[in-house]
Residue, then its C-alpha position, 0 to 999 in steps of 0.5 A: m884601275s887595278d886588276a882587283e878593282v876591275a874584278d870587283k867592278i865586273a863581279a857586281m855587274s848584272f848579266e845584262e850589263a856584262m853582255k853589253a860590255l862584252e858586245t862593246i869589246v867585240d865591236q871594238l876588237d872587230s873594228g881593227d882600229i885599236p892598238l895592239e897594247k889596248s887590244i890585249a887589255i880589252y880582250e883580257r877584260g872581255a875574258a873576265l866578262q865572259k867568265h862572269c856571264e858563264e857563272k851567271l848562266r850556271q847559276a840561273e840553270m841551277r835555279v831552274q833545275k831547283i823548281v819543286t813539282d808536286g805529285d802530278g809533276n806540276a810546278k809549285g815553287a822553287a827551292p832556294a839554290g843557295f847562292e846568296 
C-alpha cells in the first residue's frame, strides 16, 4: 500500500477507529517481538494515526466552543463549526 493510500485510509477513519488502531500499534511495539524495519513502519503509521486523532479532537473542541447560548447563558443550540 502506498503512503497516499495509507493516508487516505487513515483520513477516512473515525476517532474511535483510529484510537483502536493506535492502541494495537502500541501493544505491538511494547511486545518487542517485531523486527526493526517493521517496527519503524508501524511507528510511522502510529504517528499518522496520532496526528489524525489530535485533529479530530481539535475539531470536536471547536464544535463545543461554538455552542450558542441565550441571554441567560443557557445552551440553546450549536452554530455550525464549518468542517464539512
